[in-house]
C-alpha positions as CSV (number, residue, x, y, z in Angstrom):
1,M,134.7,-67.8,128.8
2,E,132.4,-70.7,129.7
3,H,135.3,-73.1,130.3
4,E,137.0,-70.6,132.6
5,N,133.7,-70.2,134.6
6,I,133.6,-74.0,134.9
7,L,137.2,-74.0,136.1
8,I,136.6,-71.3,138.6
9,T,133.6,-73.1,140.0
10,E,135.6,-76.3,140.4
11,L,138.5,-74.6,142.0
12,K,136.2,-73.0,144.6
13,K,134.8,-76.4,145.4
14,L,138.2,-77.9,145.7
15,I,139.5,-75.1,148.0
16,N,136.4,-75.3,150.1
17,G,136.9,-79.0,150.7
18,G,136.4,-80.7,147.4
19,T,133.7,-83.2,146.8
20,A,135.7,-86.4,147.5
21,H,137.0,-85.6,151.0
22,A,136.2,-83.7,154.2
23,G,136.8,-80.0,154.3
24,F,138.6,-78.2,157.1
25,E,135.5,-77.3,159.1
26,D,134.4,-80.9,159.1
27,A,137.8,-82.1,160.2
28,V,137.8,-79.8,163.3
29,A,134.0,-79.8,164.1
30,D,133.1,-80.7,167.6
31,L,136.7,-81.3,168.5
32,P,137.2,-81.1,172.3
33,F,139.7,-78.3,172.9
34,E,141.8,-80.5,175.3
35,L,142.6,-82.8,172.4
36,T,144.1,-80.1,170.1
37,G,147.6,-80.5,171.7
38,E,147.6,-84.3,171.9
39,R,150.0,-86.3,169.7
40,P,149.2,-90.0,169.3
41,Y,152.2,-92.3,169.7
42,G,154.4,-92.3,166.7
43,L,152.9,-89.3,165.0
44,P,155.0,-86.1,164.8
45,Y,152.2,-83.5,165.0
46,S,149.2,-82.5,167.1
47,I,146.0,-81.2,165.6
48,W,147.1,-77.7,166.7
49,Q,150.4,-78.0,164.9
50,L,148.6,-79.2,161.7
51,A,146.0,-76.5,161.9
52,E,148.6,-73.8,162.5
53,H,150.7,-75.2,159.6
54,I,147.7,-75.0,157.3
55,R,147.0,-71.4,158.5
56,I,150.6,-70.3,157.9
57,A,151.1,-72.0,154.6
58,Q,147.7,-70.9,153.2
59,W,148.4,-67.3,154.4
60,D,151.8,-67.4,152.7
61,M,150.3,-68.6,149.4
62,L,147.6,-66.0,149.6
63,E,150.0,-63.1,150.3
64,F,152.5,-64.3,147.6
65,S,149.6,-64.3,145.1
66,K,148.5,-60.8,145.8
67,D,151.5,-58.9,147.1
68,G,154.7,-58.6,145.0
69,N,156.6,-57.5,148.1
70,H,155.6,-60.4,150.3
71,Q,158.4,-62.3,152.1
72,S,157.6,-65.9,152.9
73,P,158.5,-67.4,156.2
74,K,161.7,-69.5,156.5
75,W,161.2,-73.1,155.6
76,P,160.5,-75.2,157.5
77,E,161.0,-73.7,161.0
78,E,158.6,-70.8,160.5
79,Y,155.8,-72.9,158.9
80,W,155.4,-75.2,161.9
81,P,154.6,-74.1,165.5
82,K,157.0,-75.5,168.1
83,E,154.4,-75.8,170.8
84,T,152.1,-78.8,170.5
85,A,149.1,-77.1,171.9
86,P,147.5,-73.6,171.6
87,A,148.2,-71.2,174.4
88,N,144.4,-71.0,175.1
89,S,141.1,-71.5,173.4
90,E,141.3,-68.0,172.0
91,A,144.5,-68.9,170.1
92,W,142.7,-72.0,168.7
93,E,139.6,-70.0,167.6
94,N,141.8,-67.3,166.0
95,C,143.6,-70.0,164.0
96,L,140.3,-71.4,162.8
97,K,139.0,-67.9,161.9
98,Q,142.2,-67.0,160.0
99,I,142.1,-70.2,158.0
100,D,138.5,-69.4,157.0
101,Q,139.2,-65.7,156.2
102,D,142.3,-66.5,154.1
103,R,140.4,-69.2,152.2
104,K,137.7,-66.7,151.4
105,A,140.2,-64.1,150.3
106,F,141.9,-66.7,148.0
107,I,138.6,-67.5,146.5
108,N,138.1,-63.8,145.9
109,L,141.4,-63.8,144.0
110,I,140.1,-66.6,141.8
111,D,137.0,-64.6,141.1
112,T,138.7,-61.3,140.3
113,Q,142.2,-62.1,138.9
114,D,143.4,-63.6,135.7
115,L,144.1,-67.3,136.6
116,F,146.8,-67.6,134.0
117,A,148.8,-64.3,134.4
118,S,152.2,-64.7,136.0
119,I,152.5,-63.5,139.6
120,P,154.9,-60.6,139.9
121,R,158.2,-61.5,141.5
122,G,157.4,-65.2,141.1
123,T,159.2,-67.7,138.9
124,G,156.3,-68.4,136.6
125,Q,153.6,-69.2,139.1
126,N,150.0,-68.0,138.5
127,I,146.8,-67.9,140.5
128,L,145.7,-71.3,139.0
129,R,148.9,-73.0,140.3
130,E,148.6,-71.4,143.7
131,A,144.9,-72.3,144.0
132,L,145.7,-75.9,143.2
133,Q,148.6,-75.9,145.7
134,V,146.3,-74.4,148.4
135,A,143.7,-77.1,147.8
136,D,146.3,-80.0,147.6
137,H,148.3,-78.8,150.6
138,N,145.2,-78.3,152.8
139,A,143.6,-81.6,151.8
140,Y,146.8,-83.5,152.7
141,H,146.9,-82.0,156.2
142,I,143.2,-82.1,156.7
143,A,143.5,-85.9,156.2
144,E,146.2,-86.0,158.9
145,I,143.9,-84.1,161.3
146,I,141.3,-86.8,160.7
147,V,143.8,-89.6,161.3
148,V,144.9,-87.9,164.6
149,R,141.2,-87.6,165.6
150,R,140.6,-91.3,164.8
151,L,143.6,-92.3,166.9
152,L,142.4,-90.1,169.7
153,G,138.9,-91.7,169.5
154,A,137.4,-88.3,168.6
155,W,136.2,-88.9,165.0
156,K,132.8,-89.7,163.9
157,S,132.6,-93.0,162.0
């Protein structure tokens, strides 16, 4: 039981931003709204598209982990927004809020579910695997957000 508690504590840290890299809130903190839709030359995504992709993918992994009837979006077209910028600041704020809420809900799963039990209707996945995937996926795209911010001159040094 002690080892599982250590694992749960470390998973929560990892999902919340780890200890070796910036978390999502840090990556989007103090970002001017008008930059959310900018794509630096040669990069395929804006910060909006990256944040929305994080939101959609994290939501999908959460729902897959808790609902045996969940149907995932079509890959890749339904995991990435076509528009480069949010429709308005409310859409941006809703995206940020949903990412936070779903992250907290996933952490609740880690606290309340058997990490090693197979997820119904899955192909052998369990909460541990999904938690690691959420953390890995988010960290990858959070780093991209930071790179875009650096290229736009909107990242703290």
